[in-house]
C-alpha positions in Angstrom: 18.5 15.9 -4.9 21.0 14.1 -2.4 20.2 16.6 0.1 16.6 15.9 -0.4 16.6 12.3 0.0 18.7 12.7 3.0 16.2 14.5 4.7 13.7 11.7 3.7 15.9 9.4 4.8 16.9 11.3 8.0 13.1 11.4 9.1 12.5 7.5 8.3 15.6 7.1 10.2 14.0 8.9 13.2 10.7 7.1 13.0 12.2 3.7 12.9 10.5 2.5 15.8 6.7 3.1 14.0 7.6 0.5 10.9 7.9 -2.9 10.6 4.6 -3.7 12.6 2.2 -5.9 11.2 -0.2 -4.4 8.3 -4.1 -4.4 8.8 -5.7 -5.6 5.9 -9.8 -4.3 4.8 -9.0 -6.8 1.3 -6.5 -8.9 -0.7 -6.1 -7.4 -4.5 -5.4 -10.4 -6.3 -2.9 -10.3 -9.3 -3.0 -12.9 -12.1 0.4 -12.8 -14.0 -1.3 -15.6 -16.9 -4.3 -12.4 -17.1 -1.3 -10.2 -17.1 0.8 -12.2 -20.1 -2.2 -12.8 -22.5 -4.9 -10.4 -22.0 -2.2 -7.7 -22.1 -0.3 -9.4 -24.6 -0.6 -6.5 -27.0 -2.2 -3.9 -24.9 -1.0 -3.6 -21.4 -3.8 -1.5 -20.2 -6.1 -4.5 -20.8 -5.2 -5.8 -17.9 -3.3 -3.9 -15.8 -5.6 -0.9 -15.7 -8.0 -2.9 -13.7 -5.5 -4.1 -11.2 -4.4 -0.1 -11.2 -8.1 1.1 -10.9 -8.4 -1.4 -7.7 -5.4 -0.6 -6.1 -6.1 3.8 -6.8 -9.7 3.1 -5.4 -8.5 1.5 -2.3 -5.7 3.9 -1.7 -7.9 6.9 -2.4 -11.0 5.8 -0.1 -8.6 4.7 2.9 -8.7 1.1 2.7 -5.9 -1.4 3.9 -5.3 -3.7 0.9 -2.4 -6.5 0.3 -1.5 -7.7 -2.9 -2.0 -11.7 -3.6 0.0 -13.1 -6.5 -1.5 -16.4 -8.3 2.3 -17.6 -8.5 2.8 -18.4 -5.1 -1.2 -18.6 -3.7 -2.2 -20.4 -1.1 -5.3 -20.8 0.8 -3.1 -19.6 4.0 -2.5 -16.9 2.2 -5.9 -16.3 1.1 -7.1 -16.6 4.3 -4.9 -13.3 5.8 -7.6 -11.5 4.3 -11.1 -10.9 5.3 -12.4 -10.2 1.7 -10.5 -10.4 -1.7 -11.0 -8.9 -5.0 -10.2 -10.4 -8.5 -10.3 -7.3 -10.7 -10.8 -8.9 -14.0 -9.0 -11.8 -13.7 -10.1 -13.3 -16.8 -7.8 -16.5 -16.6 -8.0 -18.7 -14.0 -6.6 -22.7 -13.4 -8.1 -25.0 -12.1 -5.9 -25.0 -9.2 -6.8 -21.6 -8.5 -10.7 -22.2 -8.5 -10.4 -24.7 -6.1 -8.3 -22.5 -4.0 -11.1 -19.6 -4.1 -13.7 -22.2 -3.5 -12.0 -23.6 -0.5 -11.7 -19.9 0.7 -15.4 -18.6 0.3 -16.9 -22.1 1.5 -14.8 -21.5 4.9 -15.9 -17.5 5.2 -14.0 -15.8 3.0 -15.6 -13.1 0.7 -15.1 -12.6 -2.6 -15.4 -9.4 -4.7 -15.6 -9.9 -9.0 -15.2 -7.6 -11.6 -15.5 -7.7 -15.4 -15.1 -11.0 -17.4 -14.0 -13.2 -14.5 -12.2 -17.0 -15.7 -13.5 -16.6 -19.1 -10.5 -17.0 -20.7 -8.4 -20.5 -21.5 -4.9 -20.9 -20.5 -3.7 -19.2 -23.8 -6.0 -16.2 -23.3 -8.6 -17.7 -26.0 -12.7 -16.7 -25.1 -14.4 -19.6 -23.3 -18.5 -19.8 -23.4 -18.7 -19.9 -20.0 -17.0 -18.6 -16.7 -14.9 -21.4 -14.5 -16.1 -19.2 -11.5 -19.5 -19.9 -12.6 -20.6 -21.8 -9.2 -19.2 -19.3 -6.9 -20.7 -16.6 -8.9 -24.2 -18.1 -8.9 -24.9 -17.3 -12.4 -24.0 -18.5 -16.1 -22.4 -16.3 -18.3 -25.1 -14.9 -21.4 -22.6 -13.1 -23.0 -19.5 -10.8 -23.0 -19.7 -7.1 -24.0 -18.3 -5.9 -27.0 -18.4 -2.7 -25.6 -16.4 -1.0 -23.1 -18.8 2.3 -22.3 -20.9 0.3 -19.9 -23.4 1.8 -17.6 -25.0 1.0 -14.4 -28.0 2.2 -12.4 -29.0 1.2 -9.0 -31.7 1.8 -7.0 -33.3 4.1 -4.4 -32.6 3.6 -0.7 -36.1 2.5 -0.9 -35.4 -0.4 -3.1 -32.4 -1.0 -0.6 -34.1 -0.6 2.1 -36.1 -3.9 1.1 -33.0 -5.7 0.4 -30.8 -4.6 3.5 -27.6 -6.6 2.1 -27.2 -4.5 -1.0 -27.9 -1.1 1.0 -24.2 -0.6 1.6 -23.6 -0.2 -2.2 -25.9 3.1 -2.7 -23.7 5.0 -0.3 -23.0 8.5 -1.8 -24.4 7.2 -5.3 -27.3 8.7 -6.9 -30.1 6.8 -7.2 -31.9 5.3 -10.2 -29.5 7.2 -12.4 -27.5 5.7 -15.0 -23.2 6.5 -14.5 -21.1 5.6 -16.8 -18.6 2.4 -15.4 -15.8 1.5 -18.5 -14.4 -1.2 -19.1 -15.2 -5.0 -19.6 -18.3 -6.1 -18.5 -20.3 -9.4 -18.7 -24.0 -9.7 -19.4 -25.5 -12.7 -16.5 -27.8 -14.8 -16.1 -28.4 -15.5 -12.6 -29.1 -19.2 -11.2 -28.2 -19.1 -7.1 -27.5 -15.1 -7.1 -29.5 -11.8 -6.1 -29.6 -9.4 -8.2 -29.4 -5.8 -8.0 -29.4 -2.9 -10.6 -28.8 -2.9 -14.0 -26.3 -3.0 -16.5 -26.9 -0.6 -19.7 -25.7 -1.1 -22.9 -24.4 1.9 -24.8 -26.5 3.7 -27.3 -25.3 3.0 -31.2 -26.0 5.0 -34.2 -26.9 4.1 -37.5 -23.5 4.5 -38.6 -21.7 2.7 -35.4 -23.5 -0.3 -36.3 -22.4 -0.5 -39.7 -19.1 0.2 -38.7 -18.5 3.3 -40.5 -18.1 5.6 -36.9 -15.7 4.8 -34.3 -16.9 4.3 -30.2 -13.9 5.1 -28.8 -15.5 7.7 -27.0 -18.4 6.5 -24.9 -21.9 7.2 -25.6 -25.3 7.9 -23.7 -27.1 5.1 -22.1 -29.7 3.0 -24.1 -31.2 -0.4 -22.9 -30.8 -2.5 -19.7 -29.2 -6.1 -20.7 -28.7 -7.5 -17.0 -28.2 -7.1 -13.6 -25.5 -4.5 -12.4 -24.6 -6.6 -9.4 -24.6 -10.1 -8.0 -24.7 -11.6 -4.5 -24.3 -15.2 -4.0 -24.0 -17.0 -0.7 -21.7 -19.8 -1.0 -21.1 -22.5 2.4 -19.8 -19.5 4.9 -19.0 -16.7 2.7 -20.2 -14.6 -0.1 -19.5 -13.4 -3.4 -20.1 -10.1 -4.9 -19.8 -10.2 -8.5 -20.3 -6.4 -11.0 -21.5 -7.3 -14.1 -19.3 -4.2 -15.6 -15.7 -2.9 -14.2 -15.8 -0.1 -11.3 -11.4 -0.5 -10.8 -11.0 -0.1 -14.7 -13.1 2.6 -15.0 -11.2 4.3 -11.9 -7.9 4.0 -14.1 -9.6 4.9 -17.3 -9.7 8.1 -19.4 -13.2 8.7 -17.9 -12.8 7.9 -13.9 -16.4 8.7 -12.8 -16.0 9.3 -9.1 -19.3 7.1 -8.4 -17.4 3.9 -9.8 -14.6 4.4 -7.5 -17.1 4.4 -4.5 -18.8 1.4 -6.0 -15.9 -0.3 -5.0 -15.6 1.5 -1.9 -18.9 0.3 -0.8 -18.5 -3.3 -1.8 -15.3 -3.5 0.2 -17.7 -2.1 3.2 -20.2 -4.5 2.4 -17.9 -7.4 2.5 -16.2 -5.8 5.4 -18.9 -4.0 7.5 -16.8 -3.5 11.3 -13.3 -3.2 10.3 -11.3 -2.5 13.2 -10.7 1.3 11.4 -12.5 3.4 9.5 -10.6 6.2 8.0 -12.0 9.2 6.6 -9.4 12.0 4.6 -9.0 13.7 1.5 -8.5 11.4 -1.3 -5.0 12.8 -1.7 -3.9 11.7 1.5 -2.9 8.0 1.8 -3.2 5.7 4.6 -1.6 2.7 6.0 -2.6 1.1 9.1 -0.4 -1.4 11.3 -0.7 -3.6 14.7 1.5 -4.3 17.6 -0.3 -6.6 19.3 2.6 -6.9 21.5 2.5 -3.8 23.2 -1.6 -3.4 22.0 -0.9 -0.2 19.5 -2.7 0.1 16.5 -0.6 3.0 14.1 -2.4 5.1 11.7 0.3 6.7 8.7 -0.6 9.4 7.0 1.0 10.3 3.8 -0.2 13.5 2.2 0.0 14.3 -1.6 -0.5 17.3 -3.2 1.7 18.2 -6.3 1.5 21.3 -8.5 -0.7 20.9 -11.4 1.2 18.6 -14.5 0.2 17.8 -18.0 -0.6 14.0 -18.3 0.1 12.3 -21.0 -3.1 10.0 -22.6 -1.2 7.0 -23.1 1.9 5.2 -21.2 0.5 7.2 -18.0 2.6 5.2 -15.7 5.7 7.0 -17.5 4.4 10.6 -17.0 6.0 12.2 -14.3 3.7 14.0 -11.5 4.1 17.7 -10.2 6.0 18.2 -7.1 5.2 18.6 -3.6 6.0 22.6 -3.0 4.0 23.1 0.2 3.8 21.8 3.3 -0.3 20.3 2.8 -3.0 20.8 6.2 -5.7 18.2 6.4 -8.1 17.2 8.6 -8.8 13.2 9.5 -11.4 11.0 11.3 -10.7 7.8 12.7 -13.8 5.7 14.1 -12.0 2.9 16.3 -13.9 -0.4 16.7 -13.4 -1.6 20.2 -12.0 0.4 23.3 -9.3 2.9 23.2 -7.1 4.2 26.0 -4.7 7.0 24.6 -4.4 8.4 21.7 -1.0 10.5 20.5 0.8 12.1 17.2 4.2 12.0 16.4 4.0 15.6 15.0 3.8 18.2 18.2 1.5 20.6 16.1 -0.7 17.8 15.0 -4.0 18.9 16.9 -5.7 15.9 18.1 -9.1 15.3 19.9 -11.6 12.4 20.7 -15.3 12.0 20.6 -16.8 8.8 21.7 -15.2 5.9 19.3 -13.9 8.4 17.3 -10.3 10.2 17.0 -10.7 13.3 14.9 -6.8 15.1 13.7 -5.5 18.4 12.0 -2.1 17.6 10.4 0.3 19.8 8.7 2.7 17.6 7.5 3.5 15.2 4.1 4.0 11.8 6.8 2.2 11.8 10.0 1.4 8.9 12.2 -1.2 8.6 15.1 -0.7 5.9 17.6 -3.9 4.3 19.0 -3.5 2.2 22.4 -6.0 -0.3 22.8 
């Protein structure tokens, strides 16, 4: 074990010059300790699953993210991020409401999922959300079930409403897909709506309480909009009636749910500095060194052997080991002019095409340096 740890630390020491630069962010993930303490009090997954799913979606879709803690959040902290995601943050204080309002009013972009700000400070259900003004809709009711479905309209319908066009990328049109997790039926006030939230079918025995609802049932009837978009001040708030973050970390991690969250972040940040395409098993971290005008893209490939995963207490399941050096292709689309591209590993194959850098990497960790 120490031999292997030494090898890893030795490489890190050799590459020390490539660490410590300023992170480049696409989105900030908001962590609510109050929601953790009260919503996840009896069953931690009730809160953690949404946050973990948002984290996993960003990692697998190569989006650059940081974590915002409610315990020390300030307006300055929020403004470090071009977009902020609230993954089923059910408890929000009046101070947080004011901070989020000021952030959006000043031009910030907010993404909201699940049942936001619908509990009081001790976790009791409220009839309204404290974020109704930002969301641009009133809470009709909280969904009692977690096997909720979304259906997004076709590209033709989205073309008539260009602001939602990003959302349907890679997602089949007019097709209900499972988005497991908390959901809210909204009645829009100032927000524009898109798609449908569909309730699950229930058998007679389920309605009578004689049969469980742990396993998802097929979609039944629409009960409200799937997505809301509200302009507020100089900013915007995108609200999902369901929880694509929770679904990403659920027992039924439909790929489209993860892609929906990716599309939402892209919609809120349509022109990132870098747009990275790589396998889902590869994580990317982007940093900027403005003094030397260098962007660094760290790639970390994780291809473990298959391993049984426990249905409960997932964080405690031990993953498989990486036994083989992975090989993968990636492309980096650069916004703006760049003058030179280099790779730390001499075996990495690099090529450029216009504003795009292509690479074939055969390593667990690689650093691509882009001079701009």
